[in-house]
VOGU-3710 file (C-alpha; in Angstrom, 3 decimals, decimal comma):
1> mcfqvkdvld> 104,161/-197,153/-5,047  103,644/-199,528/-7,974  104,712/-196,898/-10,490  107,860/-196,110/-8,491  108,857/-199,777/-8,455  108,196/-200,006/-12,188  110,313/-196,906/-12,895  113,243/-198,236/-10,876  113,112/-201,698/-12,420  112,721/-200,264/-15,921
11> slnnekgefl> 115,841/-198,159/-15,415  117,795/-201,183/-14,168  116,513/-203,732/-16,639  117,223/-202,863/-20,262  116,592/-206,395/-21,452  113,053/-207,379/-22,219  112,097/-210,792/-21,025  110,117/-212,422/-18,303  111,433/-212,373/-14,786  109,902/-212,809/-11,362
21> lrvdggatan> 109,511/-209,853/-9,052  109,949/-211,181/-5,515  108,397/-208,974/-2,856  108,162/-208,840/0,920  107,234/-206,368/3,639  104,029/-204,884/4,974  102,661/-203,428/1,733  102,666/-206,861/0,119  99,758/-207,879/2,352  97,542/-205,876/-0,016
31> nllmhiqadl> 96,436/-208,350/-2,701  95,106/-205,630/-5,009  98,430/-203,793/-4,844  100,270/-206,975/-5,842  97,921/-207,541/-8,802  98,389/-203,933/-9,932  102,174/-204,373/-9,682  101,983/-207,540/-11,796  99,905/-205,703/-14,409  102,262/-202,726/-14,547
41> mgtpvvrpvd> 105,376/-204,865/-14,773  103,895/-207,457/-17,096  105,536/-210,147/-14,995  104,537/-212,407/-12,109  104,916/-210,982/-8,606  105,909/-213,592/-6,029  105,123/-213,054/-2,353  106,190/-215,506/0,345  103,532/-216,789/2,716  105,292/-214,953/5,548
51> iettalgaay> 105,741/-211,390/4,286  108,262/-210,359/6,950  111,107/-212,420/5,520  113,937/-210,270/6,885  112,942/-210,912/10,484  112,162/-214,521/9,648  115,599/-215,010/8,098  117,281/-213,661/11,220  115,194/-215,988/13,378  116,039/-218,980/11,158
61> alyfflkmle> 119,745/-218,157/11,415  119,517/-218,142/15,203  117,582/-221,414/15,337  120,016/-223,068/12,909  122,921/-221,858/15,040  121,288/-223,249/18,181  120,458/-226,466/16,297  116,791/-226,049/17,210  115,635/-226,177/13,589  116,455/-228,299/10,555
71> etdvptkedn> 116,543/-227,050/6,972  113,582/-229,292/6,188  111,467/-227,187/8,582  111,819/-224,056/6,421  109,001/-223,198/3,972  109,848/-223,847/0,325  109,269/-221,829/-2,826  106,144/-223,898/-3,438  104,585/-222,103/-0,458  104,813/-218,699/-2,205
81> ivykeilknl> 101,799/-216,807/-3,526  102,136/-215,742/-7,170  100,198/-212,785/-8,569  99,870/-212,649/-12,326  98,516/-210,077/-14,699  94,747/-209,853/-14,513  93,901/-206,694/-16,440  95,440/-208,004/-19,652  93,407/-211,186/-19,309  90,202/-209,238/-18,638
91> cea> 90,738/-206,968/-21,642  91,301/-209,926/-23,963  88,064/-211,634/-22,900
//
């Protein structure tokens, strides 16, 4: 899975430079998988605290529409979990 994501992003991104890979969905619950993805991509992988963001976004839209939730009640980017390269750091030690 990690290699497939890397292949797709490599084909889309010709420019070299740091970017954040934002992830969500069931597979992102695997911490090792997220670290491997960060190592392969050479960039931070950012996972929200709630990994099912599509369903959460739909729920937020409904609650906003019904005025049962304020924007201040929504988690912020500071609540995200960031996975960074670990293999590179281990090899340099």
